[in-house]
N, C-alpha and C positions, 0 to 999 in steps of 0.2 A: 503494499500499501503505499503511495505515495502522500508523504504527510504536506507538502507544497500545495497540492491538486485539492486535500481536505481543507486545507485555507481558504484558498481560492475560490472555492464552491461556498466556503460558509458565508465569506465576504457577499459574494454573487447574488445567494439567495436568500441573504438573513436568515440563517437557519446557524443555532449553536453550533460551534465547533465537533464539539461532542458527539451531539447526535452526528452530525456530516460523517464524523471518524464510526462510531457504531456501525451505518448505517455500510458504508463502504466494505468494513469490515467482512460484516456477514453477508453481502452481496460476495465478495472472494470467497466466503468459506461457502457457497453454493448453494446461499438459503434465495429464496424467490421473493419477489414484492408483495404479493397476500399473505405468504407465510410471517413476514419482517412487521409488516403494517398490522397486522392479526395478534400475532401471537410474542413478538418481542420490542413490545409499548416502551416496556420500562428500559429498556436499551437506546432507542431514539427517541425518546421524548416523546411517545406516541403521535410520530409523524404519521400523516396518511399515505394512501398511496401515489398519491401524484406529488407529491414532496421525493419520496424515495423513487420514484419514475425520474424526477426531475435531476436529482443525483447522481443515478444511474447513466441518463444519459450524457450530463454532463461532465462525467468521470471521464466516460468512453471518449469524448471529444479531447479532452486535454490530453489521454494518451495519446489519442491520434497525432494531435498538435505535437506531442513532445516524439513521437518517431520521426515526422517529416523535419523538427529542428536536427536529430540525428541524423539524418540523411542528407541534410545542407551541409552540415557541420564538414562533416565527411566529405563531401564534394570539394568542399572549399579548402578542405584541408590538403587533398589531395593534389589539388591546382596550385598550393601555394601559396594562396590567396587570403587564408583564414588570420586575420591577428586579435590580440587581446581586445581591443573595443569590439570589432563583429562579434567577435565572440559573446563578450558581454550583453551588446543588444540583441541576440538572437536569442538567448535563455533568457534574457528577461520579457521578451513579447510574449503577448497574451494573445495578440491578432492574428488569423493565419494571412489576411490580407497585408499587414505590415511586415510578416516574417517574408511575404513573398516577394514584398520590394524591397527588401534587403536584398534578397539572391539574386534580383534579376538582372543586377551586373554579371554576375561569376554562373547564371548558368548556362550549362550548354546548348548551344542553339544550334539549327537548324539553318545550311549555307546560306549565309544573307547578301545582300546587297554589301553592306558594309566589311563582312569576311571577304568578300571578292573584290574590296577596293584595298582592304590593308595589305592582302596578297600580293596585289600591283606595288606594294611599298608607298601606300600613299597617307598609312599613318601619321609620319612626321607632320607632311604638312598639315592634316587636322588640326595637330596640337598647336602648330604654328597659327592658324587661321583661331583658336579654341582660345588664345592666349591673348591676342586683339592687340600684340602690339606690331606688327609688321607698318614696316615705313612704304614698302610696295608688293602688293600682293603680286602682281604681275612679274616681277623679281624673284620672288620665292617661288611661285607657281614652273618659271621655266627648269627649274633644277631637276623636277618630277616628268616631265616630258622625254622618256626614254619607254624602249620594252614595248606593252602592253599599253601606257599611257598615250594615246596620239595626239592630244593637245592639249592646249589650258583649257578649254571648255571639258575636257575628259579627266583631266585631273581636278578641279574644283568639286566637279560632279562627283568624283568617287571619295573626297576628302569629305565634301558635304554628306554623304550619306555615311560613314564613320561618326560623323559628329551627333546625326538622328539621332543613331542607335547612343550614340552615349547620354545626348537629353531624352530620351527615352526611359533609359535606365536608370536615370535619378530621382532617387525617393522622393524628395521635395517636388521634384513636377509632378510626379504620378500624383501625389497626397493632395497637391491643390487642386489637378482635374478630378479627382475624384470627389474631393469636398465639395467643389460646385456642381458636379453632378447630383449628388447627395441633396441638393440645397433646391437647384433650381432646374432640374433636367423635366423637360415638357413631352409625354408621349403622345403621338398622334396615330392615327391609324385611316386610311382611307379604301374605298372599297376596289377591288382591281375591277379596270374596264371588261367590260362584257361579263364581270359576276354578279350583276344586280339581281337579277330575279334566282340566280342558283344559290344566290345568299342571303335571302330574304331572313334569316333567324338571325342575321349579323346587322339588321338596319341598321340599330341604333348607334352601329359603329363605323357606319360607312364614311362620316366625317367628324371625327372625334377627335378629341383635345383637351388634355389634361393635365396638371403640372403632376411627375410620376409620384412622387411621394404623397400625392392627396387621390392616387387613382384606388377605388376600392380594390380588394379582393378578386370579387366576382368578375369587376370589371376587366383586370389585369388578364383573371384568366381566358376572358370569354373572347378579347380582343386577342390576344398570343393563338388559341383555338381558331380563331377566322385565319389567322396567320397560317399556320400548320397547313390548313384545309387548302389554302389557294385562296384563299377569299378577300380577303386584309392585306393591307402593306403597311406595314408596323415601321416607324421609326421615333428614337428616340434621339434628343436633342438638346444642346444649349446654346447659347451665343457664342458660337463658335470664333468669330472674328476679336470678341472681348476677352475670349479664354488665349486667343494667339498672341493678345496685346501683352497682356500680362505675363505671358510665359518668354516673350520678347524682353520683356523688362529684366527678368532674372537673371536672363544668358548675355543679354548685350549691355558691353560695356562701354563707359563715356569716352575711353580711351581710342574706340575703335575708328580706323578709317572709314572713309564712306563705301567705299572697294568692300573691304572687310564687316562693314555692317550690314550691309545688303546681301553679303551670303547668310551672315548669320539670320537674318530675316527672314531669309527665303527656306534656310533651312530648320528654323525653328516650325515654320507653318508646316514642312514638307513631316516633319517630327511627329508635329500634333494629328495633322492629317491622317496620316498611314500607317503611324506606331501607336501612339498613347491613345487617341480617340476610339479607335475599335476595342482593344484591349479592356478601357475601363469601360467603356461603353458593355461592351458585354458582360464585366463583372457586376456593374451596377443593376444589369435587369436581371442576371443571376439571384443576385440578391433580393431585388423584388419580388422576381419569381419565389425564391426561397419563403419570404413574409404570405404571401399571397396561398402559398402551399400550405403553410403549415396554419393559416385563418380558413380553410377550407378545409383542411383535416382536420381541424379542432370540433367545428362546428360537424362535420361529419360524424367523427366517434362521439360525439355526445348524442345525434341521432341514432347511431347505432344502439347504444345504452341503452337510451329509452324503449327502442322497440325491444331489445332483448330481456328486459325487463319489464315488459307487459305483462298483462293478468294473464294469468294461467285459469285455465277452467276445468275448477278443480272437481274430479269426483263425477264428472259428467260424459255421457255417448254422444258421439258426433258423427252428425252425419256429412261428409265432406261431397262436396259438390263444382266440378271444374266447368263453367257453361262453356258454351258453345252454338253455333247454328244448324249448319250444315250437318258436322259431323256427332250432333249429339253434345250432351252432357255426360260427363264420366261422374260415377258417385262410387263413394267409397264409405263404409260403416265401420266405425271403430269403437273400441270402447275405453273405459276412461284413461288407459294407460298407452291407447296408439294403438294397440294391436287391433290388426284387420281381422274384422268379422263374417264381409264379404262386398265385393266389388261390382256394378253393374254399369248402364248405361241407358239415359232417357231422352226423347226426341222433342221435349215440349215446344220449342220455337221452331220460326219460317227456318227450312220449305216445308217441314216434316210436317210439324201443329199437334202432333200426336198428346193432345193436353189429357186426354181419360186415361190411354197406358202408362203416359207417366205418373199421374194422379194417383193411379192404383201401387204403381211399385214404389212410390215415394212412401206412399203410405203404408204400407207393407212393410217394408222395411221399417220405419218408425217404430211401427205396434212390434214386429218381431224381435227387435233388439233393443227394444226400450229405451230410443233416442231422446236425447236431452235436448240437442241442440244442431242446427244446420251451418255449414261454414262454407260461406259462398265466395269464391274468387271474383276478384273486381275486375277481370279480363273482357274481354269481349263475351256479347249477348249477358253480361252479369245482371244489369237492370231488368231487360225479359225477363230472365231465371227468376228475379228475385219478385217479379208482376207475379210469375206464375207460382210460385212457392208460398207467396203471402194469401193467394184465394184457395188454399188447397185447408181442408177440414183436417187437422190431424187427428188420431183416435190417443195422441195424449200429450200435456205442455209442450211445443217446441218453441226455440226462440231462434231466430233466423241471423248470424252475422256475416260482415262484408270481411274477408280476410283478403290480404296485397298477395296478388300471387305471383311478385317479383321474385327471380331466381329457381321457381318451382319447377321450370323445362330444363334448368339446369343441373337440380338436381335428381330430374326423373331417367338422364342419360347420364348421369355421372358414377363412377365407380363407385361410390357408397350407395347412390339409388340401386343399383344392378345387386351389390351386394347383400343389400336388405332384402330385395324381392326380384329373386331370378326370374323367375316362371312368370313375371307379370310383364306388361306392355308397359311404355313409358309412358301414358297418358293417366293408364291407371295407379304409376306409382306418382304422377303430379298431384292426382285427386288426393292421395294420401297425405302427400306430404302439406295441401292447405290444412286439411283434419287436425295434423299433428300441430301445425302452427295456432291453430285456435287452443288446444288441448295445452299445450305448453310451450310459447315462443321459442325460447331459448334453444331446448333440447333439440326442436327441428332446423333454425335457422345456423346452427352452429355448423352442420353440413354442408355449408354452401360458404362459401369466400364473401367477407360481409360486404364486399365493395359490388354485389350482386342482389342486396336484400333490398334495391328500390328506394333508398335515400341517402340525402345529400347530394353536391354537384360537384362536377370536373373533376371527379374521383379517378376517371382515367386519362385526366393533365396532369395531375400532380405529381410529386416526385414519388414513386412507387416502395423505395425504398422504406422511405418515410411512413407514407401511408401504413402499409403492412406491419411497421412497429408500433404505430399507434392503434391500430384494430386490434394485432393482435396481444398487446397491453389490454384494451379496451373489454374485449373477447373475456380475456384471463380473469378480468376483476369482476365482471360481470356473472360470471359461472362460478367462482371462488365466493362473492358476497352470499348467493341464493345457497350452494351446499350441492353436492349430488349424491344420488341415489344410485349406491355403489351397483346392486343388485338388479337395475333400470337401464341403467344409463348407457347409451353409445359408445363406438369406441371413439368418434369425434366429439362428443361432450365428454368424455373424459380426460382427451389427450389436453384440454386446456385447464385441469385442476392441476392445482401448483406440486411443481415436481414429478410430474407423469411424463407427457410428452406422449408423442404417436406410438412407440414402439411399446413401453409400459401399460398403455391404454390397450391395445391388443392383446398382449398377454394376459391383463385382469379378464377379460370378454373370455379368451381360451380357455381360461382356468373356471370363470363362471359354467360355462357350457361343458366344462367336463366336470366339473365336482358339485353343480349345484350353486344357490345361492352362498351367500358369505354370510354367517352368523355371527362375527366380532370382525372387528378391525383388525388384530392380530393376526387372524388368517389372512390378512393380505400378502405379510411376511413369506408365506407360501408359495407366491405368484413369483416365476421366474423375473431377475433379474430388479426385484423390490428389494432392497439394501435397506439398512437401519434410515440411512440418509434421507434416502427418498421418502421412506415411511413417515420421517420427521415430518418433512416437506407437505406431505400431500393428507396424513391420518387426519388432521383438523376438520378438512373440506369434505370428508366421506361422509357420505349417513346411510346407516343400516336398520331402518323400521323393524322394530319386533325382535331387534336381539338380547341377547339374555342380559347386557349392561345396558342399561336404558341411554346412559352417557357415549353410547355408540351411536345413537342418533341425534348427536347435538354438535355445535361447534367449540364444543369443550375438548380442548389436546387431551391424548392421551398420557401426555407429561404430566398433568396437572390431575389424573384421577385420582392419587391418592390425597391432595389436597382436598377435594370433595369430598371424599371418606374421611379423612379428620374431619370435615364440618360437620358432618352428617354424625359421627361418632361421639362430638361433643356435645349434639342435641340431643343423645339418648336415641337415635332412630338411622334408619336404612337411606342410601342414597334413593331408593325407589319414594320411599315414604316422604323425604325431605322435597321431591319433585312434586310430589303430591298438595303440598302442603302449601301453598302462594303465601299464607298471612304469614308464616316465619321467614320465608324468603325474602318479604320486603322489610322487614324487620331487624333482619341479620345484622350484627357487628362485626363487619370486614376487619377492622384494625387490628386484631390480634393476629392478622393472617398475614399480614403487610411483612414482606420483604424485602432485600436488594433486587430478588430475580420477580418478585412478584408482587407489584404494588397494586395499589388500588384500582386502576384501569383495567388489569386483567381480572383482577376479582371482580369488579363490576361488570364485566363482559360476560363472564363464568355464572353469574347469579342470573342476568338476562337468561342466558341459555336454558338453565334450568325451570325457568319459568315458564320457558315455551320450548321444551326440546321438541326439534326437528319441525321449527318454523321457520317458513318462508318468507322473505322480508318484501315480495310483491304483491301487489293488491290483487286481490281476486273478484273473481266474476262480475265484471262490470256488463252495465246496460249495454245492446249494443245501439247504435245510431238508428236514427228513426229520417230517412231522406223524403224530402217532398213526393208524397205520391203523384203530384202533377208533372213531375218534371223528370224526360224519359231522353231528352237529346238537348245539345246547345242549344237548339233553338228554338227553344220553349222557354227561355231566359229573356230577359229583357231589364233594365237599369231601373232600380229602384224595387227588386222582389228582395225579400227577407225568406231565408233561407236557413237550413241546418246543414252543416259537412264535418267532418271531421280531418283535423290536420295530418297530413302523411309524408310531409315533407318541410324542414325548415333550411333555410339558406341565409347566408349573410344578410341578404336584399331583401327576406320577407319571407313567407311561408306560404306553403301549396295547401289545397282544400278540397278533399272528395264532397263532389255534390250528391254522386251515385250517379252521375253520368261518364262519359269515357275521358272528356277534358277535367282537369285540375281547373281550378279557380288559383289567382294569384291574390294575395293581400300583401302589398305592399310595406315594409319596413315602418311608411309614412304613414299608414292606415292600420295600423296595429291599436294604437289606442289615441286619445286626445291629449297626451303630456309627449314629450322628445323620447324615441326609444332608440337607443346605442346598439342592442341586438336583440332579434327576433324571443331569444330564450328569455328575455325579462316577462314577456307577454303569454307565449306558448309552449305547449310542449308537445311530443311527438302523441299521436292517437287522441288528444283532448277534442272533446266535442266542441264546437264554436258555431254562433249564429252570426251570419254574416247579409250584409245586404250587398247586390250586383250594382256596379257601379259604370260598368262598359263590357260590351262584350262584341268580339273581334270575329264574327262567325267563318268570315273567309280564312283567317289563317288559325282558327280555334282558341281563341287567347278571350280568358275571363277576367275581369278586373274588381275586386271584392274588397268591402270594409267592414272593418269591425267598428268604427267610430259611432259613437253614438245609436249602437245596436244592442237591448238588452244581452246581458250572456248566462246561460243557464246553472246554476252552482255546479261547482266540481267537485268530484267524489275524494 
């Protein structure tokens, strides 16, 4: 562990050094973020997962910077150019851009114009010109007209190329240009000639101008996507003439003759336009893109968290319906654990219109399998199929839920889907996935890549490594916050549990298949490759309902079982009896059990687990949204209508609302509330039911503008 890194992180993140030190040590010892935040609160000062994740990422970035420093120092030492001052400056810098600026003059380069000129023996002439002490430039130049240097123009041109590279390598010059770009750069986009119709999606950016530092993340990503697709021409610029003049003042001395001054002015202009500007512009755009990526990823990850933590439909049997027209609707009946009871197909919509046959089949399945809820996909023919389902007289009470289909088709043809249901068709698997999403969103959605679950924006445009890191962290955080039933969890769900991963998850499923359900957490040690370290990291997050030891179905870690037994013994009772005595738990004096390793935070967590063993932190069984029965198509909408909908995506510029039709409506951030809103997340969340008013409808482009201003909202659960 690098103690200097610990000090830097503590300073940057405003976290006590002791907490950072303990966190890094635990991470280096192989502890996972969920384990540290849940079971090592005393060591870290009760840092949450986000703080620990930030420490981990910054430590990794400092390690990468240190490796880069080592490589640069080795390169410069090999060149014989490393001085004590340069070594000190390199070792002291914390910024990658500053480090690269220092290294710029010593970086091995491809064959440049300056190198070619130096090979012709023109470097001494360049130094003479740069000294700006020449009485006669012509006289100095004549000495170099020989060999490959044909004339005075070639000599001065070659010397200028060398000087231009020196100017470009100047750390101070690059710093000045970089600072100006950071403060004053302007981004513009224009539609490419002839692309107006093809690029109608980017119409807002056909003639767009904004200071780069004020360009919001979603706008920047949209512009860059338009550029990538060949629709937009994008430019980032500053006042070049002003910048050239400032650099000229920096390099031109008052002692220079008119001839030399002219060469210096020309060379500065060339160096700026040919070398410095393209390099800094790329650097600044990469930095702006990085910030935009971070913003988009943060919103996307928050959406994913809210979707994964969506309400499970506990203890209900579900009939899943994947809607369609010509090819009918695939249906699948599932028990409360998501096991398939039957699959079938109905044709209630055009062109077949078999209303009576479909009605008989659905009602028969509802009766036969005691179905409690219907999960209806929100894709093609969803509204028509919903109308059909709403007209039926069911033999038992049934509620209809609209379920997001995004990614269901990906699952249906994936290795995971085929492995789960090798004998079923793709469409059957898709319907089953819809039903399971209603029963337990998290358990089902972890089977596909998070970027395919239909939330966020620009997820295919952002840095994919950053996105994968953020989503893996988010999914793992959700899974471990809820806990996993080790006897029913899929391989994919288990792989996100702290300390497990894909290989060990597969081994757990194989062991379960061969030996039956686990009856205790300690039995997990019989699984191949489950060592003590892996067991320590995962055990607290795995649940075993009905285990002989009731603590095996709680978030109490096995390392604290003896403590719980001591607490029960001190009260003359058993652990089982203590769990069933909420009054005693609420009045427990925990102070006698506080030690250096186990403080009040951990003891409080233990008591909360004992109060509700096997508890699920997610809200359960929300009422389904009721869409306006008179709205079937976008053409049924008009300005002024008030409707009920459900938020199904949140972006930096607003949120999208499902109104029960094919097109989603957009509530711009400025229309979310009567007050200023800096982020949509201040007002709305995923799957929230909202009342909205239609402001405008663009029937041709399928766009619906909505507002929540002056619209009375339903109370949220």
